C-alpha positions as CSV (number, residue, x, y, z in Angstrom):
1,M,-2.0,22.2,10.2
2,S,-4.7,19.9,8.0
3,K,-2.0,19.6,5.1
4,L,-0.4,16.5,4.0
5,S,2.1,16.1,1.0
6,V,2.4,12.9,-0.2
7,A,4.4,11.0,-2.7
8,T,3.1,7.6,-4.1
9,A,5.7,5.4,-6.2
10,Q,5.0,3.1,-9.0
11,M,8.4,1.7,-8.2
12,E,10.1,-0.9,-10.7
13,L,10.3,-4.4,-10.0
14,R,13.8,-5.5,-10.6
15,S,16.5,-8.3,-10.3
16,E,17.9,-7.2,-7.0
17,K,21.5,-8.6,-6.5
18,S,22.0,-8.0,-2.8
19,V,20.2,-6.3,0.1
20,Q,22.3,-3.1,-0.2
21,G,21.4,-2.8,-3.9
22,F,17.5,-3.2,-2.9
23,T,17.5,-0.7,0.0
24,A,19.7,1.7,-2.5
25,H,17.1,1.7,-5.0
26,V,14.3,2.3,-2.5
27,E,16.8,5.8,-1.0
28,D,17.0,6.7,-4.5
29,V,12.8,6.5,-4.7
30,V,12.7,8.1,-0.7
31,Q,15.4,11.1,-2.1
32,R,13.5,12.0,-4.7
33,A,10.1,12.3,-2.8
34,V,11.9,14.2,-0.2
35,D,13.1,16.4,-3.0
36,A,9.4,17.0,-4.3
37,G,8.5,18.2,-0.4
38,A,6.4,14.5,0.8
39,E,6.1,14.3,4.0
40,L,4.8,11.0,3.6
41,I,6.0,8.1,0.6
42,V,4.6,5.1,0.1
43,L,6.2,2.1,-1.5
44,P,3.8,-0.9,-3.3
45,E,3.1,-4.8,-2.2
46,L,5.7,-7.3,-2.0
47,A,8.1,-4.6,-3.0
48,S,11.0,-7.0,-2.4
49,T,10.3,-9.3,-4.6
50,G,13.4,-8.4,-7.2
51,L,15.3,-10.1,-4.5
52,L,14.6,-13.9,-5.9
53,G,17.7,-12.4,-8.0
54,S,20.0,-12.6,-5.2
55,I,19.4,-16.1,-4.7
56,S,23.0,-18.4,-6.3
57,D,22.4,-21.5,-5.1
58,H,19.7,-22.7,-7.7
59,Q,17.7,-21.7,-10.3
60,V,14.4,-19.4,-9.4
61,T,11.5,-21.3,-11.3
62,S,8.3,-21.7,-10.8
63,E,9.3,-25.1,-8.8
64,T,11.4,-23.5,-6.7
65,V,9.5,-20.2,-6.1
66,R,7.3,-21.6,-3.2
67,D,10.6,-22.7,-0.6
68,D,12.3,-19.0,-1.2
69,Y,9.4,-16.9,-0.9
70,W,9.5,-18.8,2.3
71,H,12.9,-19.0,3.0
72,A,15.3,-17.2,0.9
73,L,12.8,-13.7,1.2
74,T,11.8,-13.3,4.5
75,A,15.4,-13.9,5.8
76,M,16.3,-10.7,4.4
77,T,12.9,-8.6,5.7
78,D,14.4,-7.9,8.9
79,N,17.1,-5.6,7.8
80,I,15.2,-4.3,4.8
81,V,12.9,-3.2,7.6
82,H,15.9,-1.6,9.7
83,S,17.5,0.7,6.2
84,M,14.0,1.8,5.4
85,S,13.6,3.3,9.3
86,E,16.9,4.8,9.2
87,F,15.8,6.6,5.9
88,A,12.6,7.6,7.9
89,V,14.2,8.9,10.9
90,R,17.3,10.7,8.7
91,H,14.8,12.7,6.1
92,G,11.9,13.3,8.9
93,V,9.7,11.6,7.1
94,T,6.7,8.8,7.0
95,L,7.2,6.0,4.8
96,L,4.8,3.1,4.3
97,G,8.0,1.0,3.1
98,G,5.9,-1.4,1.0
99,S,4.8,-4.8,2.0
100,H,7.2,-7.9,2.4
101,N,7.3,-11.7,3.2
102,R,8.0,-12.6,6.9
103,I,8.1,-15.4,9.2
104,D,6.1,-14.3,12.6
105,K,6.5,-16.1,15.7
106,A,4.0,-18.7,15.2
107,G,6.4,-19.7,12.0
108,H,3.7,-18.8,9.5
109,L,4.3,-17.1,6.3
110,R,2.7,-13.4,6.1
111,N,2.8,-10.8,3.8
112,T,3.2,-7.4,6.2
113,A,3.2,-3.8,5.6
114,Y,5.4,-1.7,7.4
115,V,4.8,2.0,8.5
116,L,8.3,3.6,9.5
117,H,7.6,6.6,11.4
118,P,10.1,9.9,11.7
119,D,10.6,9.0,15.5
120,G,11.7,5.4,14.5
121,A,8.6,3.8,15.7
122,V,7.5,1.0,13.3
123,D,3.9,-0.2,13.3
124,I,2.7,-3.3,10.8
125,Q,-0.1,-4.3,8.8
126,D,-0.4,-7.7,7.7
127,K,-3.0,-8.5,4.0
128,I,-5.9,-10.3,5.2
129,H,-7.3,-11.3,2.2
130,L,-5.3,-13.4,0.3
131,T,-4.9,-14.1,-3.5
132,P,-5.2,-18.3,-4.4
133,Q,-1.4,-17.9,-5.2
134,E,-1.0,-16.9,-1.8
135,H,-3.3,-19.8,-0.4
136,A,-1.3,-22.4,-2.1
137,M,1.9,-20.6,-1.2
138,G,0.8,-21.6,2.5
139,T,0.6,-17.5,3.6
140,R,-1.7,-16.6,6.4
141,G,-3.8,-13.7,6.0
142,G,-4.1,-11.3,8.9
143,D,-6.4,-10.9,11.8
144,E,-6.2,-7.5,13.3
145,L,-6.2,-3.5,11.4
146,L,-3.7,-0.7,12.2
147,V,-4.7,2.3,13.0
148,T,-2.0,5.1,13.4
149,K,-1.4,8.4,12.8
150,I,0.4,10.2,10.1
151,G,0.4,14.4,10.5
152,P,-3.6,15.5,10.8
153,F,-4.7,12.3,9.2
154,T,-5.6,9.0,11.0
155,A,-4.3,6.5,8.6
156,G,-5.1,2.2,7.9
157,V,-3.3,0.1,5.7
158,L,-5.3,-1.9,3.2
159,I,-2.7,-4.2,1.2
160,C,-3.7,-4.9,-2.6
161,A,-7.2,-7.0,-2.7
162,D,-8.0,-5.6,1.1
163,I,-9.2,-2.6,-0.3
164,Q,-11.7,-4.4,-2.6
165,F,-13.8,-5.4,1.0
166,P,-15.9,-2.3,2.5
167,E,-16.1,-4.0,5.5
168,L,-12.9,-3.5,6.1
169,S,-12.5,0.7,5.1
170,R,-15.9,1.0,7.1
171,H,-14.1,-0.5,10.0
172,L,-11.3,1.7,10.1
173,V,-13.7,4.5,9.7
174,S,-15.2,3.7,12.6
175,R,-11.7,4.1,14.5
176,G,-11.5,7.5,12.8
177,V,-9.5,6.8,9.8
178,D,-9.5,9.3,7.3
179,L,-6.7,8.4,5.3
180,I,-6.0,4.8,3.5
181,L,-3.1,3.7,2.1
182,C,-2.6,1.1,-0.3
183,P,0.3,-0.7,-1.4
184,S,-0.5,-2.9,-4.3
185,L,0.8,-6.0,-6.8
186,T,-0.9,-6.5,-9.9
187,W,-0.4,-8.9,-12.7
188,N,-3.0,-8.3,-15.2
189,R,-5.2,-5.7,-16.4
190,R,-8.2,-7.1,-14.5
191,G,-6.4,-6.8,-11.1
192,V,-5.5,-3.1,-12.2
193,H,-8.9,-2.4,-12.5
194,R,-9.9,-4.1,-9.4
195,V,-7.3,-2.4,-7.0
196,R,-8.2,1.2,-8.8
197,T,-12.1,0.7,-8.4
198,G,-11.8,-0.5,-5.1
199,S,-9.1,2.4,-4.3
200,Q,-12.0,4.9,-5.9
201,A,-15.3,3.5,-4.2
202,R,-13.3,3.4,-0.5
203,A,-13.0,6.8,-1.1
204,I,-16.4,7.6,-2.1
205,E,-18.3,5.9,0.3
206,N,-16.5,6.8,3.4
207,Q,-15.6,10.5,2.2
208,L,-11.8,9.9,3.0
209,Y,-8.3,9.9,0.9
210,V,-7.0,6.6,-0.4
211,V,-3.1,6.5,-1.7
212,M,-2.6,3.5,-4.0
213,S,1.0,2.5,-4.6
214,P,1.5,-0.4,-7.3
215,L,4.3,-2.4,-8.3
216,V,5.4,-2.3,-12.4
217,G,8.0,-4.1,-14.3
218,C,9.5,-7.4,-15.0
219,S,12.6,-8.7,-13.0
220,G,12.6,-11.8,-15.2
221,L,12.1,-14.4,-12.2
222,P,10.9,-17.2,-11.9
223,T,13.0,-18.1,-14.8
224,D,10.4,-20.1,-16.8
225,A,7.0,-17.9,-15.7
226,P,8.4,-14.3,-15.0
227,M,5.9,-11.8,-13.5
228,H,4.9,-9.1,-15.2
229,A,3.6,-6.3,-12.5
230,V,1.8,-3.2,-13.9
231,G,-0.4,-0.5,-12.8
232,R,-0.3,3.3,-11.9
233,A,-0.7,4.7,-8.5
234,V,-3.5,7.0,-7.9
235,V,-4.8,9.4,-5.2
236,T,-8.2,9.6,-4.5
237,T,-11.0,11.5,-3.1
238,P,-14.6,11.8,-2.7
239,V,-16.4,13.1,-5.1
240,D,-18.4,16.3,-4.4
241,K,-18.3,20.0,-4.4
242,N,-16.4,20.4,-1.8
243,V,-13.1,18.6,-3.2
244,G,-14.2,20.0,-6.5
245,L,-13.4,16.5,-8.6
246,N,-15.6,15.1,-10.5
247,D,-13.9,11.6,-11.1
248,G,-12.1,12.0,-7.6
249,V,-8.7,11.7,-8.7
250,L,-6.5,13.9,-7.5
251,A,-3.5,12.7,-8.9
252,E,-2.5,9.7,-11.0
253,G,0.6,8.2,-13.0
254,T,1.5,8.7,-16.7
255,T,3.5,6.2,-17.5
256,G,4.0,2.3,-17.0
257,G,7.3,2.6,-15.8
258,E,9.0,4.2,-12.4
259,E,7.2,7.1,-11.5
260,L,6.2,9.5,-8.5
261,V,2.8,10.6,-8.5
262,T,2.5,13.7,-5.5
263,A,-0.4,15.3,-4.4
264,V,-1.3,17.6,-1.2
265,L,-3.8,15.8,1.3
266,D,-6.0,18.3,3.1
267,R,-8.1,16.8,6.4
268,E,-10.4,20.2,6.0
269,V,-11.6,19.7,2.8
270,L,-12.5,15.9,4.1
271,L,-14.0,17.4,7.2
272,A,-16.4,19.9,5.0
273,S,-17.3,16.8,2.7
274,R,-18.7,14.8,5.7
275,A,-20.6,17.9,7.5
276,N,-22.1,18.9,3.9
277,P,-22.2,15.9,1.6
278,E,-23.6,16.8,-1.6
279,A,-24.8,13.3,-2.0
280,P,-25.6,10.3,1.0
281,G,-22.5,10.7,2.9
282,L,-21.4,9.1,6.4
283,S,-23.7,11.6,8.3
284,L,-26.9,10.1,6.5
285,R,-26.9,6.2,6.7
286,R,-29.6,4.4,8.0
287,R,-27.9,2.7,10.9
288,D,-31.4,1.4,12.4
289,L,-32.1,-0.1,8.8
290,Y,-28.7,-1.8,8.3
291,A,-29.3,-3.1,12.1
292,Q,-32.4,-4.6,11.1
293,L,-30.4,-6.2,8.3
294,D,-28.0,-8.1,9.8
295,R,-30.4,-9.6,12.1
């Protein structure tokens, strides 16, 4: 089989009072995706940020949020991942369960995406390129790129800003990747366009699919500077006669709220695009010239 049914979520940022409440929200999204026939489900960056709402011993403000990310949110991640893995196994699907804060073995704060497979296997990908806000918080960027199998596709994960760096996607392509998953969190329209444009550019230049999932809405936290997450889910493709889409947008969100965007990805279409490109594609790269430019 060359096809894969995907569902990418515009997932609502809510003030969650417990891990159980948050995972119930995830389970509802997963169930709706499964009911729609999805074999792969993609959730957004920092999907569990709403669990700041579970903090009861102090008011979450811009003064406390750094410690809250380091201590409160990271303490919940293992339980969240365990529950999401159970959902993937139970439904026989692959779940990109969004990214979450964790503390690694060296004591560093990481923004880490989790790929939960139907056989119980768990893959991780740390965000590589961090925002100024993440640097100020002391988050550490990742140093490795995941390559994993999802149905007929070889897949990688680029978290939000990572999709804007073509070096990463081109390296993934050199390792056989033909599907990139992009969990995202943006809080203004400029960020939305950076991630969307990056997703479309990576799909065009690498002749692959990119599936992007944004967090949307507002939890009311921090209380003195609440974050408003914006964006629309999108599935992008190469732009050529083989795919037949003039803008390369296979599917996209239609509202600003919680929504599932579904699509069917066909690897045979990508192979046709790569074998017979309408415009200069991967097969027509000037590698001899590139080698000279890098000297």
